[in-house]
N, C-alpha and C positions, 0 to 999 in steps of 0.2 A: 504494500500500500504506500502510495506517495502522499505527501502533505505539502500544500502550498498555503499561502497566507492571503486572506481577504481582509483588508483594513485592519491588520494586526491580529486576526483570528486564524488559527491553523485549521485547515480542512483537508480531508483525504482527497487525493487525486491520483490519476495515473494516465498512461498513454498506451495506445496500441495501434498497430498497423496490421489489417487483415486481408485475406483473400477467401475464396470459397470453392466448394466442389459440387459437381452435379450429383443427382440421385443414382445414376447408373454409370459407375466408374468401371471401365474395362481397360485393364493394362495388358498389353500384348507381350511386352518384353521389358523387364527391368532387372538389371544385374550389374555386378561390378565389372567394369571394363578398364583395363590398365593400358597405359600408353608408354612406349619407349620412343623417345625422340631426342635429337641432338640439341634442340633448343626449345625451351618452353618458358612461358612467362612465370616468374616467381612472385610470391607474395612476401611482403615485409612482415615482421613479427606483429601480431595483433596488438593494437593499442586501445585501452579502455579510456574513454573520456568521461569523467565523472562531474556532474553538476553539483556543486556545493551550495545549497540553498541559503545557508547562514553567512558564510564568508564571501558569497557571490563571486566565485571563481570556478574555473575548470581545472581539475586535477588530471594529469597525464600519467597513466599506469602502463608500463611496458610489461605485458603478461609473460613474456619470455625471460627477460632478465630480472624482473621484479623491481626495476627502478621506478621511482615515483617522483614526479615534479608536482608538489602540492598545489601551488598557485600558479599554474602555467599561463592561464589567460584570464583576464578580468572580464566579468560579466556585468549585466545591468542589475537593476534592483529586483530582488525576489525572483531569481531564476527557478523555473519549475520543470522544464522539459527540454529534451534534446533529441534530434534525429539527425543521422549522418547519411549523406548521399555523395558518393565519390570522395573527393577531398574536402568537401564542405560540410560544416556543421551548422544546424539551425537551432538556436536556443530561444525558448520562449521566456521572456523576462516579464513576469506578471506585474511587478510594481512599476516598471518603466513603461509598460503598455506597448511593447514592441517585440519584434523578432530580430535577434542578432545573428548575422551571417558571418561565419568564421572560416578562413582558409586554414585548414589543419596542417598542411605542409609548411606553410610560412608562419603558422601560429600567430596570425593577426586578423583583426576584425575588418571585414570588407565593407560593412555598413549595417544599417538597421532598416527594417520596414516598420514604420509607425502605424499603429492601429487607431484610426480616428472614429470608426463606426462601432467598435467593440471595446469593452472594459473588462479588466481582470482576465487576460488570456491565460489559458491553462495548457492545452495540448496542441500538437501540430502533427499533420500528416501530409505527405507529398503524393501527387497523383501520377508522376512520371511524365507529365506534359508541361513542366515548368510552372505548375501551380502548387500552392500550399493552402491548407485549410486549418484554421486556428479556432478552437472553441473559446467562447467568452462567457465566463460565469455570470457576471453582473448584468449583462445586457441581453441575455437570452438569444444569442445569435452566434453564427460561425462566420468569421472573416475569410474571404477568398483573396489570396495574394498572388500577384504576378511576380515570379522570382527574377525574370529578366529585367523588368523595369523597376523592381523593388518597390512596388506600390500595392496598396489595398484597393482592389478593383470591384468588389461586390460583397454582399453578405447573404447568408441564409438565415431567415428568422425562424427559429425553432420554438421560441417560448421556453419557459421553465429554466433549468440550469444545465445547459449542454456541457458534456465533459468528454467522454470517450469518442474517438474518431477512428473509423475503419473504412478502408476502401476495398471493395470486392468487384473486380471487373469494372464496369461502368457505373457502379452504385457506391454511394457514400452512406455509411451507417453512422448514426450519432446516438449516443446514450444520454439520456436526461436523468440526472440524479434527483431532480424534483425536490430540492431543498427549499424550505420555507424560512426566509430570513426574519420573519415576524415571530413565528412560534418556535424557531430553532428545532425544526423536526423535518423528517423525510416523508414525503408522500410516495405513492406507487411509482416505481421507475418506468421510463418509457424507452423504447427503441424505435428510432425513426430512420427511414430510408429516403434518399434523394438521388436523382439522376445526375451523374457528372457531366452529361452532355449539355443539359440546359438548366441544371439546378432545380428542376421541378420536383415536387413532393410525390413520393411513390407509395408511402404507407407508413403505419406505425403499429406498435403492439405494446400492451401493458406488461411489464416484467417485474422482477423482484426489487427489493429495497436497495437503493444506493448502487446502481450499476456503474461502477467506475471504469471498467476496462473491458474491451472486446478483443478477442484474438481468434484467428482462423485455426481450426484444429485439424489433425490428421484424418478425422472422420468426415471432413467436408462440411462441418457445421461451425456456427459462431459459438464460441465459448465466452459467455458474458459473466464476468465476476461481479456478483452482487454482494457488496461488503457487509450490508446490514446497517443498523443504526447505532451500533457500539454499546447497546444497553439491553434491549429485549429481543432484537432480531439479529441473527448472526449469519456468518458467511456461507454462501453457496455459489456454485457455478451453474448457470442455466445454459443448456445446449439448445440452440435455436437454428431452425432451418432458414437459410438466407433467402429462399425463394418465396416463402409465404409468412415468415416471421413467427412460425409456430414453435412453441416450447415443446421439445421432444423428450427432454430428460433433465433432471436436476442432480447435481453432485453436492451432497451435503458435507461441509468441511468444518463448520463452526468457526469460532474466532472472528477475525476481521481481515481476511485476505483482500489485497487491493492491487495486485499486479500479476501478470502471467506471461510465461514464455514456454515454448515447446522445444524439446530436443529432437534429433532426427529419428529416434525410435518411437516417438509419439508420447513421451512422458511430459506432462505439464508440471511446471514448477511455479509456485506462487509465493510472493513476498507477503507475509501475514503479520507484520509489526512485531509485537513482543517488546514491551516497554520497560522490563526489568533488566536483569543482567544479561539475559539471552534474547536474541531475536528468533523469529519463527519462520520457517519455510515449509509449505505444504506441497504435496505432489499426488498426482493420480494418473491413471492410464487414459490417454486422450481418445482411445478407440473403444475400450470396454467399459470405461468410467470406474474401474476398480480403484479405490482409494488406497494409496500407499502411506501417506503421512497427512494427518489432520491435526485438530487442536489437541488430541489425546497423545500423539506421538510425533510432534514436529521435528524437522531437521533443525538443529540448533546452530545459530550463527551469532556474531556480536549483536548487541541490542538494537532493536527497531529495524526490521527488514522491510525495505521499501521496494524500489524498482528491481526487476530481474531482467537479465538478458542472457542469450546463449551464444557462445562462440562457435566457430566452424568445427571444432573438435568436441563439441557437446559439453564443454564446461559451462557452468551456470554462474553468472556474476550477480551479486546481491549488494545493493546499497544499504548500509547499516547506519541509519541516521544518528542515533544517540551516541554511538561509539566512534563515529568518524572513520569507519573502515569500509573498504570494499572487500567482501568475502568472495572466494572462488571455490565452488564445488566441482569435484571431478565428475566424470561421466557416470559414475555409480551413485552420485548424490552425496558423497562424503566430503567433509570440509577439507579442501586441498591447501588453501593459502588465504591469508588476510593481508591487506595493504592499508596502511594508514594514509588517509587522504585529507581533504579539507574539512571545514566545519559544516556539518549537516548534509552529507551526501544524500541526494534525493533521486537522481535519474542518471542512467548510464547509457552511452552509445559505444559501439565497437567500430574501429576504423582499421581496415586492411587495404594497403595500396600496392600496386605493382612496382617492383623495384629493379627489374632487369632480367638477366638470363641465367639459368642454371644448367649444369651438365645433364646428360642423359640420366633418367631416373624413372622409377615407377611412380605413377600418380594415382591417388584415390579417385574413385568415381566423382564426377563434378556435379552430380545432380541427385535429387531424391524424387519421390513420386510426383507425377503430374496428373492433372485433371482439367476438365473444362467446365465452364459455368456460363449460362444455364445449360442444362442437359435434360431432355432434348432441347434444341434451339430452333428459332425461326429466322430472325434477321441477322444475328451475329452471336458468336460465343467467344469467351475469353479462356485461353489455355493458360493455366497457372502452373508454374513449376518452381522448384527450389534449387538454385545453383550453390554447390558447396564452395566453389572457388570462382573467381572472376575468369571469364572465358568468352570467346566468340561463339555466337549461336546463329543457326539458320533454321528455317521452318519450311517443311514440305507437307502438302496435303494431297491425298490420293483418294479416288473413288473406289468403290467396292471391287472394280475390275483391275485396280492397280494403276490406273491412268493418273498422271500428275495433273492436278487442277490449280495448284498455287505453289510458288517457290519464292521465298523471301529471305534476305539477309537481315538479321535482327541486330547485327553489330556486336561490339565488345561490351559485355554486360558485367556489372559487379556481382559479387556473391550475395545470396539472399533470394527472397521470393521475387519472381519475375512474371510478367504477363505478356501474352501475344494474342491479339484479336484476329479472329478469322471471320470475314464477312463473305458469304457465298455469292457467287455471281448469279445474275438473274436466270441464266440458262441451266443452272445446276438443278438436278432432280432431287426429290426427297430420298433419303436413305442413309445408310451408314457410310461414314468417311473415316479414313485413317490419317493421323498426323505423325510426323517424325521431326523431332528436334535434334539437331546435330550440334554437339559441342566439340571442342578440341580433343576430348578424350573419351567421349561416350555418346550413346544414342538413346533418346527417350522416345518411346512409341506409345500411342494410345488411340482410342476410337471415339467418335462422336456421332450423334444421331441428328440429322437435319430433317425437319418437318416443315414443309411450306404451308 
């Protein structure tokens, strides 16, 4: 769970970036493919950039050497959230009411995007089209930012208290924690959906209490962390179908979880505060929903576990607000290392950049499972896949007879969840189509059903 400050009062908050899966996932071939090559692009050691809410700085943590620069970059007032894309970091400064853009390679601020239409910004998400969306707690809206011109260009009026932001294909999902500043209480949470194409409203659903964060799960569903009211209603994760916003399952965890991230095997890890000597991390299976760790047997980390993030090697990073530490769990979920960072670590982003050429070697597979959404589809579908490393990607689509209907170079893409939109030509018939994503070291194949 993350905490930010509204006029001097600390409130829980979090961030998430999501995708989705269709109902009928057909994977034709997924396996480990190894490449021997004389020259391949190498990755620099992963760097964790930690937002320190109280000292208002970024800490730089080299996860390979363990070196920490406590106050590497100065931030604005009351920094709450960070997202990293390429070599740039975007930090939401709630008190300054702007988004700070930072060149991580040069370690300098490039500028800020001032928010004039929203107040008390909390979270940020990028759509891959040079736009950012920022939720504003105090004004009941979401600011739309143009990253090229560094300006606020529009708003989405949601009402309530918008917090979590999630992008699924061409849809933007927003969670409303529905906090009443007059009675100091939470009403029923809401999940809202908007079109990224024209920002039109698509629908909403009533969900659990205090829905702080949404994440796409390995089951192809939205995992919405409902933190509860910290007194009589406690934590659960609601599993929601992104196509109709129906609640399909609830994972009861107890306590006050407020952040979530998934490892490549589908395990969900959640920061769940813990305000005494120990902080708490919960976990569950993101496919079967079996609970591994909840309020009764949490993974113990330094005090006050807030944001969580997962590295490419499935290590879990945890911001420990009270103890001023970044905790690192290994792939088994055991505490691996702790790093002393700045005052009040609240949010963490991971930066890995290409650094040059390495000799011939074996490489791990560069992808994980893919899927498309919606499925079946009519006008267009979005193929969502997860790259383990930065690599060049191309897309080919074939009809049922094996004839090529589309071929496209998607360019060199960074590690993480990526999306490719397929829009069928008007002359294509309804039926099953196959797609193939080629990377430098592997092939991803899948099927999709087109219905006119």
